[in-house]
N, C-alpha and C positions, 0 to 999 in steps of 0.2 A: 370320043362323042362330044359337043363343045357343047355347054348349058349356060344361061344366062339366069340373075334372080328370077323368080315367078316363074319361071318353066316349069312344066308338069311334064315328070319322063317314067319311064318304068325302070327299078334299080332291084338289083339282086342284095336283098339284106342279109342274107344267111353268112355265118352263120349267128344264132341269136343265145341269149342265156334270159331264163327266168320269164319276164313279161315284155320283153323287147318284141317290137313289130319283126317279121321273119317272112322268109321268101320273098318270090320275085312279086314287086307291088308299084303302084304308082307312087310318086314322091313327089314334094312341092323345093324348088329352089330357093336357099334363102342365104345368100354370102354375099360377099363383095367381089363382083365378077373379075376385078381388076387384079386381087391379091389372091383369090382360088385358084384362076385358070392357070398361071404359070408353075402352080405347085400339084397339080394334078389332084387337089381335094374339092370336094363341094359338101355344104353344109346342106341337110335335107329335112324336112318334115314327113314322115310316112304319111300315108292317107291309108283311110279302112272305109271300107262300104258302110254306107248309113242303111239302117231299114227305119222303115218308118215306127214312129211311136217310141223310139231308142231316144233316151237325156242326150242333149249337147252339153257337155261339162264347159267351164269357162276358159280352158286351155285347149278348145277344139273350135272349130270352124266350120261350119256347113258350107259343101259348093255342090249347087244343085248339078245335076245331069248334064252335059256337054258344054260345062264349064272347063276351060283348059283340055278339051278333047278327051274328059272323062265319059265313059259309055255310061254311067251309073253316078247316082248324088253320093257324096264321100264325105268324111271327116279328115279335115288337116287333124295331126295329132301334134299339138305345139308341145305337149311334155314328153315326146317320143324323138327330141330334136337331136341329131349327130353327124358327126363329118365322117365321110365314107371317101374311098377311093374315088376317082373318076370313071376309073375302069369298071365298075359296078354298076353303072349306067348302062342299060342297053338300048333304050330306042324313046324317041322324044315322042308326046301327043300334043303339046300345045304350050299357051302361055295364061297366065292368070291376069286379065287386063283389068279387070274389075278394080277401080280404086277403093272403093268401099269395103271389099274384101280381104283386100292387102292391109286394108288398116285395121280389118278385125284380127287378121293372120298376126301382123307385127303385135298388136295389144294382146293376143293370146300367149305368145312369145314371152312378151315384156312381162307379164303376170308368171310365168311357169321359171323364167332366169330371175325373177324378183329385181326387176328393172326399174323400179318405183320413183327413182331420184333421191331416195334417202342415204 
């Protein structure tokens, strides 16, 4: 399956250890298409369902229902970033086209990875 940066797709994240996201779940692709594609790896940010009233942390971004083909409001978990085999991807859902949300995701990931420029 071929994906590009900002695509939303289903991925199988098992096996997982500790607090890692697990199972079949939606992910957001966040990697350089030119480099990742030939080596069969893809860097992803797992998503999880958002429940009304749940706090959104600085390393998370809320995506409304319908965004990127998501059936329900979901949180992008930048603190769960990982690189996986492209063979773990099962089905495309859509793409995150909203530039404001894209910027929020990039900011959350920079915060988690401490890429503040110092």
